[in-house]
C-alpha positions as CSV (number, residue, x, y, z in Angstrom):
1,X,123.6,105.5,113.2
2,X,124.0,104.4,109.6
3,X,120.4,104.8,108.3
4,X,120.0,104.2,104.6
5,X,117.0,103.5,102.0
6,X,116.1,102.2,98.8
7,X,112.9,102.3,96.8
8,X,112.0,99.6,94.0
9,X,109.0,98.9,91.7
10,X,108.3,95.1,91.9
11,X,105.7,93.3,88.8
12,X,103.7,91.4,91.2
13,X,101.2,92.6,93.6
14,X,101.1,94.4,96.8
15,X,99.8,91.6,98.6
16,X,102.2,88.8,97.3
17,X,105.3,91.4,98.2
18,X,103.9,91.5,101.6
19,X,103.1,87.8,102.0
20,X,106.9,87.5,101.2
21,X,108.4,89.8,103.2
22,X,106.7,88.1,106.5
23,X,107.8,84.8,105.2
24,X,110.4,85.4,107.6
25,X,111.2,81.8,108.1
26,X,112.5,80.9,104.3
27,X,114.8,84.4,104.5
28,X,118.2,82.1,104.8
29,X,117.1,81.2,101.1
30,X,117.6,83.9,99.8
31,X,118.4,87.1,101.8
32,X,122.6,87.2,102.0
33,X,124.1,87.1,105.4
34,X,120.9,85.7,106.6
35,X,121.8,82.5,108.5
36,X,118.9,81.4,110.1
37,X,115.2,83.1,111.1
38,X,112.8,81.5,113.8
39,X,109.6,82.7,114.4
40,X,108.0,83.0,118.1
41,X,105.0,84.4,118.2
42,X,102.5,85.5,115.2
43,X,99.2,86.8,116.1
44,X,96.1,89.2,114.4
45,X,94.7,91.7,116.4
46,X,92.1,93.6,114.0
47,X,94.5,95.5,111.5
48,X,97.8,94.3,112.6
49,X,99.5,91.4,112.2
50,X,101.9,90.7,115.0
51,X,105.0,88.7,115.0
52,X,108.5,88.0,117.1
53,X,111.1,86.7,115.4
54,X,115.2,86.5,116.2
55,X,117.6,86.5,112.6
56,X,120.9,85.0,112.7
57,X,123.1,87.2,110.7
58,X,126.2,86.8,109.7
59,X,129.3,86.0,107.1
60,X,133.0,83.8,108.1
61,X,133.2,83.4,111.7
62,X,131.5,86.8,112.3
63,X,127.3,86.0,113.6
64,X,125.1,87.4,116.1
65,X,121.4,87.1,116.6
66,X,119.0,89.3,117.2
67,X,115.4,89.3,118.1
68,X,112.5,91.5,116.7
69,X,108.9,92.9,117.0
70,X,107.2,93.1,114.0
71,X,104.3,95.0,112.8
72,X,102.3,94.6,109.6
73,X,99.5,97.7,109.7
74,X,97.1,96.8,107.1
75,X,95.3,99.8,106.8
76,X,98.4,101.8,105.5
77,X,100.5,98.7,104.0
78,X,103.7,98.8,106.0
79,X,105.3,96.8,108.0
80,X,107.4,98.0,111.3
81,X,110.1,96.3,112.5
82,X,111.8,97.4,115.8
83,X,114.5,95.9,118.5
84,X,113.4,93.7,121.3
85,X,117.2,92.0,121.7
86,X,120.4,91.0,120.4
87,X,123.7,93.0,119.3
88,X,122.0,96.5,118.3
89,X,120.9,99.4,120.4
90,X,118.6,100.6,117.7
91,X,116.5,99.2,114.8
92,X,113.8,100.4,113.5
93,X,113.2,100.1,109.7
94,X,110.0,100.7,108.0
95,X,108.7,98.4,104.9
96,X,105.7,101.0,102.4
97,X,104.2,98.8,99.8
98,X,102.2,101.1,96.8
99,X,100.1,99.0,94.6
100,X,100.1,101.0,91.2
101,X,99.5,100.1,87.6
102,X,102.7,98.3,86.2
103,X,103.2,96.6,89.8
104,X,104.1,97.4,93.2
105,X,106.7,99.6,94.3
106,X,108.1,99.8,97.3
107,X,110.6,101.3,99.6
108,X,112.2,100.1,102.9
109,X,114.0,102.4,105.0
110,X,116.6,101.2,107.8
111,X,118.2,103.1,110.7
112,X,119.9,100.9,113.0
113,X,123.1,101.1,115.6
114,X,125.2,98.3,116.6
115,X,126.7,98.0,120.5
116,X,130.3,97.5,118.7
117,X,131.9,100.7,118.1
118,X,134.3,99.6,115.1
119,X,131.3,97.7,113.4
120,X,129.2,100.5,113.6
121,X,131.5,102.4,112.2
122,X,132.5,100.0,109.1
123,X,128.3,99.3,109.2
124,X,128.2,103.4,108.2
125,X,130.4,103.0,105.4
126,X,129.3,100.2,103.7
127,X,125.4,99.9,104.1
128,X,123.9,101.3,101.7
129,X,125.5,98.6,99.2
130,X,124.2,96.3,101.7
131,X,120.8,97.2,101.9
132,X,120.7,96.9,97.6
133,X,122.0,93.8,98.1
134,X,119.4,93.2,100.4
135,X,117.0,94.8,97.9
136,X,118.3,93.1,95.1
137,X,117.6,89.3,96.9
138,X,114.3,90.6,97.8
139,X,113.2,91.7,94.5
140,X,115.1,88.0,92.5
141,X,112.6,86.0,94.7
142,X,109.7,87.7,94.0
143,X,110.9,87.2,90.1
144,X,111.4,83.1,91.0
145,X,107.7,82.8,92.9
146,X,105.6,85.5,91.0
147,X,107.0,85.3,87.4
148,X,107.6,89.3,87.8
149,X,110.9,91.2,86.3
150,X,112.2,94.3,88.4
151,X,113.0,98.0,88.3
152,X,115.0,100.4,90.3
153,X,113.2,103.3,91.0
């Protein structure tokens, strides 16, 4: 299964970055290969924000929609995403947010498996590059929205 992680320091507040990541319906505006996003449910339960959402990802003639269960835990400043439908056998990603004096350190870990074995092999070879592109997109979006500059750790 492809696994990858990325860590960045972004000069804005932790809460601004968390809000940016949880604003799933805006992903098509800035996330590479994200063609559509739809939030079905958004609920609060104690220290959790629970979201059920679809993302349509693709390029050229290839596109797929997958449904995810998104859980933001206010106590430990994490967002955990798991697959609940679509072309993935398995998806788990975790965002960690840590406020520092110079900004917020984010780390993003992802582990997934696509049903299509050929695509799984292709993705394994190019996934870190793709994840870096996605991290760049979030950094650039934060800079536009919050006037931050960014650094890779």
